[in-house]
MISE-640414 format. One line per 10 residues: number of its first residue (from 1); their letters; for each residue x, y, z of N, C-alpha, C, O, CB. Coordinates in nm, 2 decimals, decimal comma. Glycine has a CB too. Layout:
N
NUM	a	X/Y/Z/X/Y/Z/X/Y/Z/X/Y/Z/X/Y/Z; ...
//
This chain:
141
1	matrerdrrl	0,07/-0,13/0,00/-0,02/0,02/0,03/0,05/0,13/-0,01/0,00/0,21/-0,09/-0,05/0,05/0,18; 0,21/0,14/0,06/0,30/0,22/0,07/0,35/0,29/-0,04/0,39/0,40/-0,07/0,37/0,18/0,12; 0,33/0,13/-0,08/0,50/0,13/-0,25/0,38/0,21/-0,33/0,43/0,29/-0,42/0,57/-0,12/-0,38; 0,23/0,21/-0,33/0,11/0,27/-0,44/0,11/0,39/-0,44/0,13/0,46/-0,53/-0,04/0,22/-0,42; 0,08/0,42/-0,31/0,09/0,56/-0,32/0,21/0,58/-0,29/0,20/0,70/-0,28/0,01/0,63/-0,24; 0,31/0,55/-0,28/0,41/0,68/-0,34/0,44/0,68/-0,49/0,50/0,78/-0,54/0,55/0,67/-0,28; 0,39/0,55/-0,58/0,42/0,59/-0,69/0,27/0,68/-0,74/0,24/0,74/-0,85/0,47/0,46/-0,78; 0,24/0,68/-0,70/0,16/0,75/-0,67/0,10/0,96/-0,74/0,05/1,04/-0,81/0,21/0,71/-0,56; 0,19/0,90/-0,58/0,26/1,10/-0,60/0,36/1,09/-0,61/0,42/1,18/-0,55/0,26/1,22/-0,48; 0,50/0,97/-0,70/0,54/1,02/-0,76/0,47/1,09/-0,92/0,49/1,19/-0,99/0,63/0,96/-0,74
11	ffaafafaia	0,41/1,00/-0,94/0,38/1,02/-1,07/0,30/1,11/-1,08/0,27/1,14/-1,19/0,33/0,93/-1,13; 0,24/1,19/-0,95/0,15/1,35/-1,01/0,33/1,44/-0,99/0,31/1,55/-1,03/-0,05/1,43/-0,83; 0,43/1,43/-0,96/0,51/1,50/-0,95/0,57/1,52/-1,07/0,62/1,63/-1,09/0,56/1,47/-0,88; 0,57/1,41/-1,16/0,61/1,44/-1,23/0,46/1,45/-1,39/0,46/1,42/-1,50/0,74/1,35/-1,21; 0,39/1,50/-1,31/0,25/1,51/-1,47/0,27/1,63/-1,40/0,25/1,71/-1,48/0,05/1,40/-1,50; 0,29/1,68/-1,32/0,29/1,84/-1,26/0,42/1,92/-1,28/0,43/2,04/-1,25/0,26/1,85/-1,08; 0,54/1,83/-1,35/0,61/1,88/-1,38/0,69/1,91/-1,54/0,80/1,97/-1,57/0,65/1,85/-1,29; 0,58/1,85/-1,61/0,60/1,83/-1,72/0,50/1,90/-1,77/0,49/1,87/-1,89/0,61/1,71/-1,76; 0,42/1,98/-1,74/0,26/2,06/-1,74/0,35/2,19/-1,77/0,35/2,26/-1,86/0,13/2,06/-1,56; 0,48/2,19/-1,60/0,52/2,33/-1,55/0,56/2,39/-1,74/0,52/2,47/-1,82/0,68/2,33/-1,41
21	mlllvpfavl	0,67/2,26/-1,73/0,79/2,27/-1,85/0,67/2,30/-1,97/0,65/2,42/-1,99/0,91/2,08/-1,89; 0,60/2,22/-2,04/0,48/2,34/-2,13/0,45/2,41/-2,12/0,43/2,46/-2,23/0,38/2,34/-2,16; 0,42/2,49/-2,02/0,36/2,63/-1,96/0,43/2,71/-1,99/0,39/2,82/-2,03/0,34/2,65/-1,83; 0,64/2,67/-1,96/0,65/2,82/-2,00/0,84/2,83/-2,02/0,92/2,91/-1,97/0,58/2,94/-1,84; 0,86/2,69/-2,12/0,90/2,59/-2,25/0,88/2,74/-2,31/0,98/2,81/-2,30/0,79/2,42/-2,32; 0,74/2,82/-2,40/0,73/2,90/-2,52/0,76/3,01/-2,49/0,78/3,08/-2,59/0,62/2,91/-2,59; 0,79/3,12/-2,28/0,80/3,19/-2,24/0,92/3,22/-2,25/0,95/3,34/-2,28/0,76/3,18/-2,17; 1,03/3,09/-2,22/1,13/3,14/-2,23/1,20/3,22/-2,39/1,27/3,32/-2,42/1,19/3,03/-2,19; 1,12/3,12/-2,47/1,15/3,16/-2,61/1,11/3,26/-2,66/1,17/3,32/-2,75/1,13/3,10/-2,70; 1,00/3,29/-2,61/0,97/3,42/-2,67/1,07/3,52/-2,64/1,12/3,58/-2,73/0,86/3,47/-2,63
31	aaeplaarla	1,10/3,53/-2,52/1,28/3,58/-2,39/1,35/3,64/-2,52/1,37/3,76/-2,55/1,43/3,38/-2,30; 1,37/3,47/-2,58/1,51/3,44/-2,61/1,50/3,56/-2,75/1,58/3,65/-2,77/1,55/3,24/-2,65; 1,35/3,54/-2,86/1,38/3,62/-2,96/1,46/3,74/-2,97/1,48/3,81/-2,87/1,27/3,64/-3,01; 1,50/3,77/-3,11/1,56/3,92/-3,09/1,44/3,98/-3,16/1,32/3,94/-3,19/1,73/3,96/-3,16; 1,57/4,14/-3,17/1,48/4,19/-3,13/1,42/4,28/-3,23/1,38/4,39/-3,23/1,52/4,23/-3,01; 1,44/4,18/-3,33/1,44/4,28/-3,51/1,27/4,21/-3,51/1,17/4,27/-3,53/1,61/4,18/-3,71; 1,27/4,03/-3,48/1,18/3,94/-3,51/1,03/4,01/-3,48/0,93/4,03/-3,55/1,21/3,81/-3,43; 1,07/4,02/-3,28/0,98/4,10/-3,22/0,90/4,23/-3,25/0,79/4,25/-3,19/1,03/4,10/-3,14; 0,95/4,32/-3,34/0,99/4,42/-3,31/0,89/4,42/-3,52/0,87/4,54/-3,56/1,20/4,46/-3,23; 0,86/4,32/-3,61/0,77/4,25/-3,71/0,73/4,20/-3,71/0,72/4,16/-3,82/0,76/4,21/-3,78
41	eiegrlvafp	0,64/4,12/-3,62/0,58/4,08/-3,52/0,45/4,23/-3,47/0,35/4,28/-3,53/0,72/4,03/-3,40; 0,51/4,27/-3,36/0,42/4,38/-3,31/0,37/4,51/-3,45/0,27/4,58/-3,46/0,53/4,47/-3,18; 0,47/4,49/-3,51/0,45/4,60/-3,64/0,35/4,52/-3,71/0,30/4,60/-3,79/0,59/4,63/-3,76; 0,28/4,41/-3,72/0,16/4,35/-3,80/0,08/4,40/-3,73/0,00/4,49/-3,77/0,14/4,20/-3,82; 0,09/4,37/-3,61/-0,07/4,39/-3,54/-0,07/4,54/-3,47/-0,14/4,55/-3,37/-0,11/4,27/-3,40; -0,03/4,62/-3,50/0,03/4,74/-3,49/-0,13/4,82/-3,46/-0,18/4,85/-3,35/0,11/4,79/-3,64; -0,16/4,83/-3,62/-0,33/4,87/-3,63/-0,41/4,82/-3,58/-0,49/4,90/-3,52/-0,39/4,87/-3,74; -0,46/4,68/-3,57/-0,59/4,64/-3,47/-0,57/4,70/-3,32/-0,65/4,76/-3,24/-0,61/4,46/-3,46; -0,43/4,66/-3,30/-0,41/4,68/-3,12/-0,34/4,76/-3,14/-0,23/4,73/-3,18/-0,36/4,57/-3,00; -0,39/4,89/-3,11/-0,25/4,99/-3,12/-0,24/4,99/-2,88/-0,16/4,96/-2,79/-0,32/5,24/-3,24
51	rasatelaqi	-0,29/5,01/-2,89/-0,30/5,04/-2,74/-0,20/4,89/-2,65/-0,12/4,90/-2,56/-0,51/5,06/-2,70; -0,23/4,81/-2,69/-0,11/4,67/-2,67/-0,01/4,68/-2,75/0,10/4,64/-2,71/-0,16/4,52/-2,72; -0,02/4,74/-2,89/0,12/4,79/-2,92/0,21/4,91/-2,89/0,29/4,93/-2,98/0,11/4,79/-3,02; 0,22/5,02/-2,77/0,13/5,07/-2,74/0,27/5,08/-2,59/0,37/5,13/-2,55/-0,04/4,99/-2,76; 0,17/4,98/-2,57/0,24/4,90/-2,41/0,33/4,83/-2,42/0,40/4,82/-2,32/0,15/4,81/-2,33; 0,38/4,75/-2,54/0,52/4,62/-2,55/0,62/4,76/-2,57/0,70/4,77/-2,48/0,51/4,46/-2,72; 0,62/4,83/-2,66/0,68/4,91/-2,69/0,77/4,96/-2,65/0,89/4,95/-2,70/0,64/4,95/-2,71; 0,71/5,05/-2,51/0,74/5,10/-2,43/0,80/5,01/-2,31/0,88/5,04/-2,22/0,65/5,17/-2,41; 0,75/4,92/-2,33/0,82/4,73/-2,25/1,02/4,78/-2,29/1,12/4,82/-2,24/0,72/4,47/-2,42; 0,94/4,76/-2,43/1,06/4,74/-2,51/1,16/4,85/-2,46/1,24/4,82/-2,38/1,02/4,74/-2,66
61	aadetsadpg	1,16/4,92/-2,49/1,22/5,03/-2,49/1,30/5,09/-2,39/1,42/5,13/-2,42/1,14/5,11/-2,50; 1,22/5,08/-2,23/1,27/5,03/-2,15/1,32/4,94/-2,10/1,35/4,92/-1,98/1,25/5,04/-2,12; 1,33/4,89/-2,18/1,42/4,77/-2,11/1,56/4,72/-2,29/1,68/4,73/-2,28/1,25/4,59/-2,04; 1,52/4,70/-2,34/1,68/4,68/-2,38/1,68/4,81/-2,43/1,58/4,88/-2,45/1,72/4,56/-2,50; 1,82/4,84/-2,44/1,94/4,93/-2,53/2,00/4,79/-2,62/2,04/4,68/-2,58/2,10/5,03/-2,42; 1,96/4,87/-2,80/2,02/4,73/-2,88/2,13/4,86/-2,91/2,14/4,99/-2,92/1,91/4,63/-3,04; 2,21/4,75/-2,91/2,38/4,77/-2,98/2,35/4,77/-3,15/2,43/4,74/-3,23/2,51/4,60/-2,93; 2,21/4,81/-3,19/2,17/4,91/-3,36/2,10/5,07/-3,26/2,05/5,12/-3,16/1,96/4,78/-3,49; 2,15/5,09/-3,37/2,07/5,20/-3,35/1,96/5,26/-3,44/1,91/5,37/-3,45/2,16/5,29/-3,33; 1,94/5,11/-3,55/1,80/5,15/-3,63/1,70/5,05/-3,55/1,58/5,07/-3,56/1,81/5,12/-3,81
71	lerqvktmyg	1,75/4,98/-3,51/1,66/4,97/-3,45/1,60/4,99/-3,27/1,53/4,92/-3,19/1,64/4,88/-3,50; 1,68/5,10/-3,25/1,60/5,14/-3,17/1,53/5,28/-3,21/1,45/5,33/-3,13/1,65/5,13/-3,06; 1,57/5,36/-3,33/1,52/5,46/-3,43/1,39/5,35/-3,44/1,30/5,37/-3,36/1,63/5,52/-3,60; 1,35/5,23/-3,54/1,23/5,18/-3,51/1,17/5,17/-3,42/1,07/5,25/-3,41/1,22/5,10/-3,54; 1,19/5,11/-3,32/1,15/5,07/-3,16/1,08/5,23/-3,15/0,96/5,21/-3,15/1,30/5,03/-3,03; 1,10/5,32/-3,15/1,08/5,48/-3,10/0,98/5,51/-3,23/0,86/5,52/-3,21/1,25/5,59/-3,08; 1,02/5,53/-3,32/0,87/5,57/-3,45/0,78/5,45/-3,41/0,67/5,49/-3,40/0,93/5,55/-3,67; 0,78/5,33/-3,40/0,68/5,23/-3,43/0,57/5,31/-3,23/0,46/5,36/-3,22/0,78/4,99/-3,44; 0,65/5,30/-3,17/0,56/5,34/-3,04/0,50/5,47/-3,10/0,38/5,47/-3,12/0,66/5,37/-2,88; 0,59/5,60/-3,14/0,46/5,72/-3,21/0,36/5,66/-3,23/0,27/5,68/-3,16/0,48/5,78/-3,36
81	lalvlsnrtt	0,35/5,58/-3,34/0,26/5,56/-3,43/0,14/5,51/-3,41/0,02/5,53/-3,43/0,31/5,50/-3,51; 0,23/5,42/-3,35/0,12/5,37/-3,15/0,05/5,47/-3,08/-0,06/5,49/-3,12/0,22/5,33/-2,99; 0,07/5,51/-3,02/0,03/5,58/-2,92/-0,05/5,72/-3,05/-0,17/5,75/-3,03/0,19/5,63/-2,79; 0,01/5,78/-3,16/-0,13/5,81/-3,23/-0,26/5,76/-3,29/-0,37/5,81/-3,31/-0,09/5,84/-3,29; -0,22/5,63/-3,31/-0,40/5,52/-3,33/-0,42/5,48/-3,22/-0,54/5,46/-3,22/-0,44/5,37/-3,42; -0,37/5,45/-3,08/-0,49/5,48/-2,99/-0,54/5,61/-2,85/-0,58/5,61/-2,74/-0,49/5,35/-2,92; -0,48/5,74/-2,97/-0,55/5,84/-2,94/-0,46/5,93/-2,78/-0,47/6,01/-2,68/-0,72/5,75/-2,91; -0,38/5,87/-2,84/-0,25/5,98/-2,71/-0,19/6,05/-2,79/-0,07/6,03/-2,78/-0,12/5,91/-2,61; -0,24/6,18/-2,91/-0,17/6,26/-2,93/-0,09/6,32/-2,91/0,02/6,31/-2,95/-0,19/6,30/-2,95; -0,14/6,44/-2,81/0,06/6,47/-2,71/0,15/6,44/-2,68/0,26/6,48/-2,70/0,10/6,48/-2,61
91	ealdladglq	0,11/6,30/-2,61/0,20/6,21/-2,65/0,33/6,20/-2,73/0,45/6,21/-2,74/0,15/6,14/-2,69; 0,22/6,17/-2,78/0,32/6,07/-2,98/0,37/6,31/-3,05/0,48/6,36/-3,08/0,02/5,91/-3,23; 0,28/6,35/-3,03/0,35/6,44/-3,10/0,52/6,51/-3,00/0,63/6,50/-3,04/0,22/6,56/-3,12; 0,48/6,55/-2,87/0,57/6,50/-2,81/0,77/6,42/-2,78/0,88/6,46/-2,75/0,49/6,46/-2,80; 0,69/6,32/-2,82/0,75/6,23/-2,86/0,86/6,28/-3,00/0,98/6,29/-2,98/0,65/6,14/-2,88; 0,81/6,32/-3,16/0,75/6,38/-3,27/0,92/6,49/-3,22/1,03/6,50/-3,26/0,54/6,44/-3,26; 0,84/6,55/-3,13/0,92/6,70/-3,02/1,10/6,64/-3,01/1,20/6,70/-3,05/0,82/6,73/-2,78; 1,10/6,55/-2,95/1,25/6,46/-2,86/1,24/6,36/-3,01/1,19/6,26/-2,97/1,20/6,34/-2,63; 1,27/6,35/-3,12/1,27/6,24/-3,24/1,40/6,36/-3,32/1,52/6,34/-3,36/1,05/6,20/-3,35; 1,30/6,49/-3,32/1,35/6,57/-3,41/1,40/6,60/-3,28/1,36/6,50/-3,23/1,27/6,66/-3,51
101	aaaasandpa	1,48/6,68/-3,18/1,55/6,78/-3,18/1,68/6,68/-3,09/1,76/6,72/-3,00/1,48/6,93/-3,12; 1,65/6,56/-3,14/1,75/6,44/-3,10/1,84/6,47/-3,23/1,96/6,49/-3,25/1,66/6,27/-3,08; 1,72/6,45/-3,35/1,77/6,42/-3,51/1,90/6,56/-3,52/2,02/6,56/-3,55/1,60/6,44/-3,67; 1,82/6,64/-3,48/1,93/6,79/-3,49/2,03/6,76/-3,42/2,08/6,86/-3,45/1,89/6,93/-3,43; 2,11/6,71/-3,36/2,20/6,79/-3,22/2,27/6,63/-3,27/2,39/6,62/-3,23/2,10/6,85/-3,00; 2,20/6,49/-3,36/2,26/6,40/-3,38/2,36/6,39/-3,52/2,47/6,33/-3,55/2,17/6,30/-3,37; 2,25/6,48/-3,61/2,28/6,52/-3,74/2,19/6,36/-3,80/2,20/6,34/-3,92/2,49/6,54/-3,78; 2,11/6,28/-3,73/2,07/6,16/-3,78/1,89/6,19/-3,89/1,77/6,21/-3,86/2,07/6,05/-3,61; 1,95/6,17/-4,00/1,82/6,20/-4,07/1,73/6,07/-4,11/1,65/6,05/-4,20/1,86/6,28/-4,20; 1,77/6,02/-4,03/1,64/5,87/-4,07/1,58/5,89/-3,94/1,49/5,81/-3,91/1,71/5,67/-4,11
111	lragallirs	1,63/5,99/-3,86/1,59/5,98/-3,62/1,46/6,12/-3,72/1,34/6,11/-3,70/1,83/6,10/-3,39; 1,53/6,24/-3,80/1,42/6,28/-3,81/1,31/6,24/-3,90/1,20/6,28/-3,88/1,43/6,37/-3,81; 1,35/6,18/-3,98/1,22/6,10/-4,09/1,11/6,01/-4,05/1,00/6,00/-4,10/1,28/6,02/-4,19; 1,19/5,91/-3,92/1,07/5,86/-3,85/1,00/5,99/-3,69/0,91/5,96/-3,61/1,13/5,68/-3,78; 1,05/6,06/-3,70/0,96/6,24/-3,60/0,88/6,27/-3,75/0,77/6,28/-3,71/1,13/6,43/-3,54; 0,88/6,30/-3,88/0,82/6,34/-3,95/0,67/6,20/-3,99/0,55/6,23/-4,01/0,93/6,40/-4,07; 0,74/6,06/-4,01/0,62/6,05/-4,00/0,53/5,97/-3,90/0,45/5,87/-3,89/0,60/6,02/-4,11; 0,61/6,09/-3,79/0,46/6,02/-3,67/0,37/6,17/-3,65/0,25/6,18/-3,61/0,54/5,95/-3,44; 0,45/6,28/-3,68/0,32/6,33/-3,70/0,27/6,38/-3,86/0,18/6,46/-3,86/0,33/6,44/-3,61; 0,31/6,33/-3,99/0,19/6,32/-4,09/0,14/6,21/-3,99/0,05/6,27/-3,93/0,23/6,27/-4,27
121	dyegwagnsa	0,14/6,11/-3,94/0,02/5,99/-3,93/-0,04/6,00/-3,85/-0,14/5,92/-3,83/0,04/5,85/-3,91; 0,01/6,18/-3,71/-0,12/6,20/-3,65/-0,19/6,31/-3,73/-0,30/6,35/-3,70/-0,12/6,23/-3,51; -0,10/6,36/-3,84/-0,23/6,52/-3,94/-0,30/6,40/-4,00/-0,42/6,43/-4,01/-0,15/6,67/-4,13; -0,27/6,30/-4,03/-0,37/6,24/-4,12/-0,51/6,23/-4,02/-0,63/6,25/-4,04/-0,31/6,09/-4,19; -0,41/6,16/-3,91/-0,57/6,12/-3,82/-0,60/6,16/-3,76/-0,66/6,11/-3,66/-0,59/6,04/-3,75; -0,58/6,35/-3,80/-0,64/6,42/-3,74/-0,78/6,52/-3,88/-0,86/6,61/-3,86/-0,52/6,51/-3,65; -0,75/6,45/-4,00/-0,83/6,47/-4,12/-0,76/6,59/-4,20/-0,83/6,65/-4,27/-1,00/6,51/-4,08; -0,64/6,63/-4,19/-0,55/6,74/-4,28/-0,44/6,60/-4,33/-0,37/6,53/-4,26/-0,45/6,91/-4,15; -0,46/6,61/-4,47/-0,44/6,52/-4,56/-0,35/6,58/-4,65/-0,28/6,50/-4,72/-0,56/6,47/-4,62; -0,34/6,72/-4,65/-0,25/6,83/-4,71/-0,13/6,75/-4,67/-0,06/6,66/-4,73/-0,26/6,99/-4,65
131	kahefaahar	-0,14/6,83/-4,54/-0,06/6,84/-4,41/0,02/6,68/-4,38/0,14/6,68/-4,35/-0,18/6,88/-4,27; -0,03/6,60/-4,39/0,02/6,43/-4,32/0,06/6,43/-4,48/0,18/6,48/-4,48/-0,14/6,27/-4,24; 0,03/6,40/-4,59/0,17/6,41/-4,75/0,25/6,50/-4,70/0,34/6,44/-4,63/0,11/6,48/-4,93; 0,27/6,66/-4,71/0,37/6,66/-4,66/0,46/6,63/-4,57/0,59/6,62/-4,58/0,36/6,70/-4,67; 0,40/6,62/-4,49/0,52/6,52/-4,39/0,59/6,45/-4,43/0,71/6,45/-4,43/0,50/6,44/-4,31; 0,48/6,33/-4,50/0,53/6,20/-4,55/0,64/6,23/-4,59/0,73/6,21/-4,51/0,46/6,14/-4,65; 0,68/6,32/-4,78/0,76/6,40/-4,83/0,85/6,44/-4,73/0,93/6,36/-4,71/0,70/6,48/-4,90; 0,85/6,49/-4,70/0,98/6,58/-4,65/1,05/6,43/-4,51/1,13/6,43/-4,42/0,90/6,81/-4,54; 0,97/6,36/-4,54/0,99/6,20/-4,47/1,09/6,07/-4,55/1,15/5,98/-4,49/0,83/6,14/-4,46; 1,06/6,10/-4,70/1,19/6,04/-4,80/1,28/6,10/-4,79/1,38/6,03/-4,75/1,19/6,04/-4,94
141	e	1,30/6,23/-4,81/1,39/6,30/-4,83/1,53/6,32/-4,74/1,62/6,40/-4,77/1,33/6,40/-4,85
//
C-alpha cells in the first residue's frame, strides 16, 4: 500500500513537472527572440491593437538597449505611431519633438524621418491629409 501511494505521488510530481515545462518553455523562447523579429510581429498588429502595441513597445524601449541604432529608431517610431493610433496624440507629438531635437543634434536623417512619420500619421488621423502628405514627402528626403 505504501509503495502504491509513493508511486502515485511520484507520478503526480512528474506530471506537474511536465505541465510546468510545457507552460514555461514557450515564454522562455519568446524572451530569447531577437528584437528585430519581435518588432516585425508587433508591426503586424500595430493598427489592429494600438494600445497593446504601445504598451509592449514602451516596455521594449525601457528594457532593452540595442547595439543597433536602427532598431532603437524603429522602436521609437513605432511607439509614436501606436500612440497616435491609440488617441494619445499629445504624447506622440512630444515624442516627435524629442526625436526631431535628437536628430538635429546628432545629424541623423533617419531619426528626423521617424519624427516626420509620426507627425504625418497624426495629421492624417486629424483629417489634414495635405499636411500629412507634406510630412510624409519630407520624411522620404
